Residue frames relative to the residue before (quaternion, step in Angstrom):
aa qw qx qy qz dx dy dz
X 1.0000 0.0000 0.0000 0.0000 0.00 0.00 0.00
X 0.5050 -0.6402 0.4849 0.3163 3.53 -1.03 0.82
X 0.4633 -0.6991 0.4701 0.2750 3.57 -1.15 0.54
X 0.7572 0.2766 -0.1736 0.5657 3.61 1.26 -0.26
X 0.1732 -0.7411 0.6340 0.1372 3.53 -1.31 0.41
X 0.3581 -0.7302 0.5417 0.2124 3.56 -1.04 0.77
X 0.6751 -0.4948 0.3635 0.4090 3.55 -1.28 0.33
X 0.6724 0.4757 -0.3235 0.4657 3.66 0.84 -0.80
X 0.6302 0.5344 -0.3403 0.4488 3.61 1.05 -0.68
X 0.6840 0.4701 -0.3042 0.4675 3.58 0.85 -0.90
X 0.6048 0.5395 -0.3488 0.4706 3.58 1.12 -0.62
X 0.6472 0.5084 -0.3111 0.4753 3.60 0.98 -0.81
X 0.6411 0.5195 -0.3216 0.4645 3.57 1.00 -0.80
X 0.6362 0.5123 -0.3278 0.4746 3.60 0.97 -0.81
X 0.6711 0.4982 -0.2993 0.4603 3.59 0.90 -0.90
X 0.5831 0.5633 -0.3573 0.4636 3.59 1.11 -0.70
X 0.7104 0.4492 -0.2619 0.4743 3.58 0.82 -1.00
X 0.6225 0.5329 -0.3447 0.4580 3.61 1.06 -0.65
X 0.6600 0.4813 -0.3064 0.4887 3.59 1.07 -0.69
X 0.6776 0.5023 -0.2832 0.4564 3.55 0.99 -0.85
X 0.7928 0.0544 0.0114 0.6070 3.56 1.05 -0.82
X 0.2320 -0.8327 0.4870 0.1252 3.60 0.21 1.29
X 0.6509 -0.5124 0.4028 0.3894 3.54 -1.30 0.48
X 0.1770 -0.7993 0.5707 0.0647 3.56 -1.13 0.73
X 0.7635 0.3841 -0.2861 0.4332 3.51 -1.32 0.36
X 0.6930 -0.4648 0.3502 0.4256 3.53 -1.32 0.20
X 0.6962 0.4709 -0.2653 0.4723 3.56 1.07 -0.74
X 0.3479 -0.7630 0.4685 0.2781 3.59 1.35 -0.05
X 0.0527 0.8432 -0.5236 0.1102 3.52 0.88 1.10
X 0.4439 -0.6879 0.5140 0.2562 3.57 -0.95 0.93
X 0.5527 -0.5571 0.4866 0.3839 3.56 -1.23 0.43
X 0.6948 -0.4995 0.3197 0.4069 3.58 -1.22 0.43
X 0.6598 0.5207 -0.3147 0.4409 3.58 0.95 -0.85
X 0.6738 0.4722 -0.2934 0.4867 3.59 0.88 -0.93
X 0.6382 0.5343 -0.3209 0.4520 3.56 1.00 -0.81
X 0.6570 0.5150 -0.3154 0.4513 3.59 0.97 -0.81
X 0.6825 0.4570 -0.2760 0.4992 3.59 1.18 -0.58
X 0.5732 0.6241 -0.3747 0.3764 3.60 1.16 -0.52
X 0.6347 0.5463 -0.3407 0.4274 3.61 0.99 -0.73
X 0.7001 0.4210 -0.3029 0.4907 3.65 0.72 -0.86
X 0.5851 0.5691 -0.3638 0.4489 3.60 1.13 -0.63
X 0.6743 0.4850 -0.2903 0.4752 3.58 0.87 -0.96
X 0.6507 0.5150 -0.3210 0.4565 3.60 0.94 -0.82
X 0.6223 0.5344 -0.3413 0.4590 3.57 1.02 -0.76
X 0.6602 0.4970 -0.3056 0.4730 3.58 0.96 -0.84
X 0.6766 0.4993 -0.2950 0.4537 3.58 0.81 -0.99
X 0.7487 0.3855 -0.2037 0.4993 3.59 0.94 -0.93
X 0.3800 -0.7614 0.4464 0.2767 3.57 1.36 0.06
X 0.3370 0.7274 -0.5115 0.3094 3.54 0.93 1.00
X 0.3478 -0.7405 0.5370 0.2054 3.55 -1.01 0.79
X 0.7871 0.0861 -0.0706 0.6067 3.58 1.26 -0.28
X 0.2040 -0.7668 0.6017 0.0916 3.53 -1.29 0.48
X 0.4702 -0.6508 0.5158 0.2990 3.55 -1.06 0.76
X 0.4653 -0.7194 0.4450 0.2606 3.57 -0.62 1.15
X 0.6274 0.5584 -0.3421 0.4213 3.59 1.00 -0.72
X 0.6218 0.5372 -0.3380 0.4589 3.61 1.22 -0.32
X 0.5839 0.5733 -0.3645 0.4443 3.59 1.30 -0.20
X 0.6014 -0.5511 0.4252 0.3922 3.58 -1.21 0.46
X 0.6448 -0.5162 0.3887 0.4083 3.57 -1.24 0.38
X 0.6347 0.5341 -0.3266 0.4531 3.58 1.00 -0.82
X 0.6593 0.4923 -0.3022 0.4813 3.60 0.98 -0.85
X 0.6387 0.5222 -0.3270 0.4610 3.59 0.99 -0.77
X 0.6554 0.4997 -0.3088 0.4747 3.58 0.99 -0.81
X 0.6383 0.5145 -0.3218 0.4736 3.60 0.98 -0.84
X 0.6474 0.5200 -0.3061 0.4655 3.57 1.01 -0.84
X 0.6766 0.4913 -0.2958 0.4620 3.59 0.89 -0.91
X 0.6263 0.5286 -0.3358 0.4643 3.59 1.02 -0.75
X 0.6324 0.5180 -0.3176 0.4806 3.59 1.03 -0.83
X 0.6692 0.4992 -0.3036 0.4591 3.59 0.87 -0.91
X 0.6443 0.5161 -0.3199 0.4650 3.58 0.98 -0.83
X 0.6579 0.4985 -0.3085 0.4728 3.61 0.98 -0.84
X 0.6468 0.5117 -0.3182 0.4675 3.60 0.98 -0.81
X 0.6491 0.5135 -0.3124 0.4663 3.59 0.98 -0.82
X 0.6499 0.5211 -0.3133 0.4561 3.58 1.00 -0.83
X 0.6340 0.5354 -0.3285 0.4512 3.61 1.08 -0.69
X 0.7121 0.4678 -0.2499 0.4600 3.58 1.08 -0.70
X 0.5339 0.6274 -0.4113 0.3899 3.59 1.25 0.06
């Protein structure tokens, strides 16, 4: 696994989870996986970072990211 994630990559991962598990309720709440990735995504934007060290992300966000990467790799086979 790579040690960093870029802003476009984390955005793609969030979109993957939004397509896989659409927002629910009147408030259009994100699924847990997309939500776990939304926090580091927002911090990257606020702090104007182009990449983030994956080890600094929560375990849930790391798992959501790895699942997205595995699905993307499977599509390219």
